[in-house]
Wavefront OBJ file of the C-alpha trace (Angstrom):
o trace
v -14.674 -4.422 41.978
v -14.699 -3.271 38.341
v -14.364 0.525 38.007
v -16.578 2.220 35.444
v -15.385 5.218 33.418
v -18.422 7.136 34.557
v -19.193 10.888 34.735
v -22.458 11.584 36.577
v -22.899 15.062 35.129
v -22.014 14.191 31.527
v -24.801 14.728 29.018
v -24.309 11.242 27.582
v -27.079 8.944 28.886
v -25.886 6.923 31.895
v -26.623 3.539 30.344
v -24.540 4.504 27.279
v -21.644 5.491 29.556
v -21.757 1.991 31.078
v -21.748 0.391 27.622
v -18.888 2.616 26.424
v -16.828 1.914 29.535
v -17.154 -1.868 29.276
v -16.464 -1.934 25.511
v -13.411 0.359 25.865
v -11.952 -1.783 28.646
v -12.495 -4.976 26.619
v -10.626 -3.337 23.726
v -7.764 -2.281 25.988
v -7.526 -5.739 27.464
v -8.453 -4.646 30.975
v -11.481 -6.954 30.745
v -10.850 -10.383 29.272
v -13.087 -13.177 28.165
v -14.538 -14.945 31.188
v -14.130 -12.048 33.586
v -17.145 -11.514 35.803
v -18.808 -8.063 35.858
v -20.463 -6.537 38.907
v -24.087 -7.496 39.413
v -26.866 -5.067 38.568
v -27.403 -4.411 42.286
v -23.701 -3.780 42.904
v -23.410 -1.221 40.078
v -26.650 0.440 41.118
v -25.384 0.956 44.697
v -21.795 1.864 43.784
v -22.738 4.597 41.255
v -26.158 5.661 42.575
v -27.908 4.386 39.453
v -31.421 3.072 38.917
v -31.571 -0.671 38.359
v -33.367 -0.081 35.053
v -30.364 1.947 33.820
v -27.896 -0.853 34.544
v -30.246 -3.505 33.136
v -30.606 -1.499 29.899
v -26.804 -1.240 29.576
v -26.223 -4.931 30.238
v -29.017 -5.859 27.816
v -27.319 -3.836 25.030
v -23.915 -5.296 25.825
v -25.418 -8.783 25.686
v -27.214 -8.075 22.372
v -23.979 -6.796 20.863
v -22.102 -9.918 21.937
v -19.777 -8.308 24.467
v -21.123 -10.072 27.548
v -23.167 -13.153 28.378
v -25.325 -13.975 31.391
v -25.342 -17.194 33.392
v -28.538 -17.760 35.396
v -27.892 -17.655 39.072
v -24.258 -16.609 38.651
v -24.136 -13.209 36.904
v -22.653 -11.487 33.871
v -19.393 -12.423 32.172
v -17.267 -10.925 29.409
v -17.972 -12.838 26.161
v -15.804 -10.792 23.760
v -12.082 -10.389 24.041
v -9.502 -7.980 22.708
v -9.527 -9.757 19.318
v -13.072 -8.597 18.675
v -13.442 -6.637 15.440
v -13.513 -2.880 15.848
v -16.965 -1.476 15.063
v -16.927 1.760 13.065
v -19.783 3.998 11.956
v -18.821 6.004 8.893
v -21.048 9.061 8.276
v -20.670 10.806 4.945
v -22.341 14.001 3.716
v -23.092 12.365 0.346
v -22.078 9.345 -1.689
v -20.229 10.459 -4.823
v -17.495 8.893 -6.932
v -14.905 10.717 -4.781
v -16.464 9.518 -1.550
v -16.401 5.930 -2.869
v -12.653 6.250 -3.404
v -12.242 7.323 0.252
v -14.571 4.547 1.425
v -12.822 1.713 -0.370
v -9.348 2.969 0.621
v -10.533 3.152 4.234
v -11.888 -0.419 4.110
v -8.778 -1.768 2.406
v -6.456 -0.216 5.002
v -8.538 -1.637 7.872
v -8.512 -5.122 6.383
v -10.282 -7.704 8.540
v -9.702 -5.776 11.757
v -12.967 -3.827 11.638
v -16.624 -3.924 10.767
v -17.720 -0.664 9.048
v -21.294 0.573 8.656
v -22.055 3.555 6.372
v -24.728 6.222 6.736
v -25.360 9.486 4.856
v -26.501 12.747 6.498
v -27.074 14.650 3.194
v -25.691 17.901 4.689
v -28.509 17.904 7.275
v -27.547 18.684 10.874
v -30.910 17.378 12.051
v -30.482 14.067 10.227
v -26.970 13.782 11.657
v -28.428 14.283 15.128
v -30.936 11.464 14.533
v -28.204 9.150 13.318
v -26.093 9.830 16.387
v -28.998 9.475 18.796
v -29.676 6.008 17.432
v -26.032 4.914 17.350
v -24.072 6.645 20.117
v -22.576 3.974 22.336
v -22.959 1.212 19.759
v -19.624 1.702 17.959
v -15.986 1.970 18.916
v -15.368 4.826 16.463
v -17.421 7.442 14.649
v -15.896 8.731 11.391
v -17.706 11.879 10.298
v -17.565 14.216 7.324
v -18.819 17.406 9.048
v -20.178 19.280 6.012
v -23.518 20.709 7.138
v -25.649 23.264 5.293
v -29.253 22.312 6.049
v -31.424 22.333 9.222
v -28.777 24.297 11.142
v -31.590 25.943 13.108
v -32.791 22.516 14.276
v -29.562 20.982 15.503
v -26.185 22.151 16.807
v -23.824 19.739 15.037
v -20.852 20.846 17.217
v -22.660 19.883 20.424
v -23.504 16.534 18.827
v -19.855 15.958 17.925
v -18.871 16.930 21.493
v -21.058 14.103 22.811
v -18.859 11.511 21.128
v -16.346 10.380 23.748
v -12.732 11.477 23.422
v -10.759 9.108 21.220
v -13.807 7.784 19.373
v -14.338 10.698 16.947
v -12.486 10.955 13.610
v -13.128 13.853 11.229
v -12.719 13.382 7.504
v -12.341 15.993 4.744
v -13.012 18.994 7.022
v -11.592 19.925 10.421
v -13.606 21.473 13.251
v -10.991 23.249 15.400
v -13.111 24.314 18.393
v -14.390 21.022 19.754
v -14.001 20.352 23.467
v -11.546 17.473 23.021
v -8.828 16.580 20.569
v -9.637 14.102 17.849
v -8.070 12.490 14.802
v -8.681 14.616 11.713
v -7.601 14.048 8.069
v -8.781 17.184 6.288
v -8.643 19.585 3.351
v -7.734 23.185 4.061
v -9.969 24.495 1.307
v -8.963 28.165 1.145
v -5.221 27.503 1.388
v -5.446 24.573 -0.975
v -7.085 26.525 -3.770
v -4.721 29.452 -3.235
v -1.699 27.141 -3.353
v -2.969 25.340 -6.447
v -3.548 28.637 -8.307
v -0.087 29.828 -7.319
v 1.354 26.611 -8.735
v -0.471 27.347 -12.032
v 0.647 30.997 -12.144
v 2.916 30.384 -15.160
v -0.188 29.188 -17.063
v -2.529 31.845 -15.659
v -0.261 34.773 -16.602
v -1.939 34.998 -20.013
v -5.366 35.546 -18.481
v -6.271 38.951 -16.974
v -9.723 37.841 -15.759
v -10.757 34.868 -13.644
v -14.250 33.494 -12.844
v -15.046 30.979 -10.138
v -18.271 29.015 -10.747
v -19.377 28.039 -7.262
v -23.040 27.324 -6.375
v -24.146 28.944 -3.136
v -26.558 26.185 -2.114
v -24.303 25.383 0.853
v -23.175 21.986 -0.429
v -19.739 23.330 -1.417
v -17.220 24.829 1.009
v -17.335 28.640 0.803
v -13.679 28.639 1.839
v -12.943 27.887 -1.817
v -14.177 31.378 -2.678
v -11.963 32.924 0.012
v -8.832 31.350 -1.383
v -9.821 32.250 -4.945
v -10.398 35.930 -4.069
v -7.123 36.126 -2.173
v -5.191 34.784 -5.136
v -6.861 37.178 -7.596
v -6.264 40.202 -5.358
v -2.627 39.243 -4.718
v -1.916 38.698 -8.415
v -3.991 41.679 -9.673
v -6.560 39.688 -11.572
v -10.059 40.963 -12.383
v -12.358 38.357 -10.896
v -15.952 37.280 -10.303
v -17.715 34.497 -8.403
v -20.850 33.144 -10.146
v -23.599 30.666 -9.282
v -23.488 28.735 -12.558
v -22.269 28.820 -16.169
v -25.633 28.957 -17.897
v -25.750 32.724 -18.545
v -21.990 33.185 -18.850
v -20.864 35.096 -21.947
v -17.331 34.061 -22.811
v -14.651 36.735 -23.012
v -11.167 36.168 -24.404
v -8.507 36.293 -21.675
v -10.711 34.600 -19.043
v -9.767 31.565 -16.967
v -12.565 29.654 -15.221
v -12.363 27.595 -12.048
v -15.266 25.161 -11.980
v -16.482 23.085 -9.043
v -19.600 21.325 -10.364
v -19.451 18.955 -13.351
v -22.653 20.271 -14.926
v -21.046 23.738 -15.081
v -17.937 22.232 -16.607
v -20.000 20.586 -19.356
v -21.803 23.906 -20.007
v -18.523 25.810 -20.359
v -16.940 23.225 -22.666
v -20.059 23.376 -24.859
v -19.911 27.202 -24.949
v -16.246 27.190 -25.939
v -16.926 24.735 -28.779
v -19.621 27.068 -30.097
v -17.048 29.903 -30.497
v -13.753 30.352 -32.306
v -11.897 30.662 -28.999
v -9.099 28.154 -28.399
v -9.252 26.327 -25.054
v -5.965 26.827 -23.294
v -5.186 30.077 -25.082
v -8.077 32.603 -25.168
v -10.161 30.660 -22.604
v -8.804 28.641 -19.726
v -10.590 26.028 -17.626
v -9.471 24.262 -14.484
v -11.807 22.043 -12.520
v -11.996 20.322 -9.114
v -11.323 16.646 -8.464
v -9.886 14.201 -10.930
v -12.039 11.703 -12.903
v -11.289 9.514 -15.938
v -13.603 11.736 -18.038
v -11.694 14.898 -17.123
v -8.455 13.149 -18.046
v -9.962 12.143 -21.391
v -11.153 15.720 -22.028
v -7.694 17.110 -21.221
v -8.900 19.194 -18.274
v -6.466 20.794 -15.872
v -7.527 19.583 -12.420
v -6.929 20.704 -8.848
v -7.616 17.808 -6.551
v -7.021 16.288 -3.164
v -5.749 12.725 -2.871
v -8.957 10.915 -1.880
v -7.345 7.500 -1.652
v -4.696 8.842 0.700
v -7.395 10.417 2.864
v -9.195 7.121 3.440
v -6.001 5.129 3.910
v -4.439 7.649 6.320
v -7.566 7.860 8.486
v -7.720 4.066 8.814
v -4.031 3.659 9.602
v -4.059 6.413 12.280
v -7.299 5.020 13.740
v -5.687 1.637 14.178
v -2.712 3.317 15.850
v -5.134 5.144 18.205
v -3.654 8.526 17.175
v -5.314 11.887 17.873
v -3.550 14.087 15.384
v -4.575 16.547 12.697
v -3.269 15.699 9.207
v -3.694 17.941 6.180
v -4.358 15.802 3.155
v -2.198 16.279 0.047
v -3.582 18.659 -2.606
v -2.140 19.023 -6.080
v -2.450 20.461 -9.625
v -2.659 18.188 -12.653
v -1.598 20.166 -15.714
v -3.358 19.559 -18.986
v -4.166 21.513 -22.144
v -7.293 23.325 -20.882
v -5.234 26.035 -19.166
l 1 2 3 4 5 6 7 8 9 10 11 12 13 14 15 16 17 18 19 20 21 22 23 24 25 26 27 28 29 30 31 32 33 34 35 36 37 38 39 40 41 42 43 44 45 46 47 48 49 50 51 52 53 54 55 56 57 58 59 60 61 62 63 64 65 66 67 68 69 70 71 72 73 74 75 76 77 78 79 80 81 82 83 84 85 86 87 88 89 90 91 92 93 94 95 96 97 98 99 100 101 102 103 104 105 106 107 108 109 110 111 112 113 114 115 116 117 118 119 120 121 122 123 124 125 126 127 128 129 130 131 132 133 134 135 136 137 138 139 140 141 142 143 144 145 146 147 148 149 150 151 152 153 154 155 156 157 158 159 160 161 162 163 164 165 166 167 168 169 170 171 172 173 174 175 176 177 178 179 180 181 182 183 184 185 186 187 188 189 190 191 192 193 194 195 196 197 198 199 200 201 202 203 204 205 206 207 208 209 210 211 212 213 214 215 216 217 218 219 220 221 222 223 224 225 226 227 228 229 230 231 232 233 234 235 236 237 238 239 240 241 242 243 244 245 246 247 248 249 250 251 252 253 254 255 256 257 258 259 260 261 262 263 264 265 266 267 268 269 270 271 272 273 274 275 276 277 278 279 280 281 282 283 284 285 286 287 288 289 290 291 292 293 294 295 296 297 298 299 300 301 302 303 304 305 306 307 308 309 310 311 312 313 314 315 316 317 318 319 320 321 322 323 324 325 326 327 328 329 330 331 332 333 334 335 336
């Protein structure tokens, strides 16, 4: 008789455990097209389950095309191990950088997977709703775990822990204290900014003051500020962390690190209204490469977004559960 991967005391609903077990075994080739599954009565008796629970699981498996029913005979595997992998990709937002990750991810998967995209907008509560509707319906859940809103309404770590081992992939940010190991392709924000600033030390030596423009609305990793402060302390720089560039009064000998593009535009405008020379009296370095920043000659510190998407897809296909730090680099231009 077919053996379910079933844990009676797991918080995952029992019908979803049945679905996940059957889908996983089809993927591994343990169940092949045409194999007969136990009847509803047999599973109910074997695992002490209500008939309604088994019926609900079989109904979902049938709707998703994994099994078929033959009247008077029972339930049979319809899909086989060539079935496309189903992936739910959950981003915190959809920006130009996220699109690079998305398309690199799709390209690396090729025709081996079907990918659906949802956005949680930094909301833990919305992420919980997304998972409640979709847990058990996909083979993999690829999540960007940047949460800043509704943290009092949902524990995002407990939600991530509900995703079965081997099905969770973290992108852009690692969560080290989950109950099971998972694939993670991440930025190490504080070490990345520190390392990038160290790489630029020969350019920064002419500036005795540094200012990080980092909004505190929660939508940007605060680890950036940690790495920035550590660098300034280690290299004896006067420093400040500010919300925005609107009220900033430029001082010669200051280098700015800018996260948000609106603040970058404000700083560039302020420099052009003075006699200061960009790259001499005032320095600017900004996060994440774009064609416009290249055109403006901005020094950029950036992660390799295309590599992040490609690496996640390749390791997913290899069924790896490893943690990979994504490459981070400095692009030198005349603004520093």
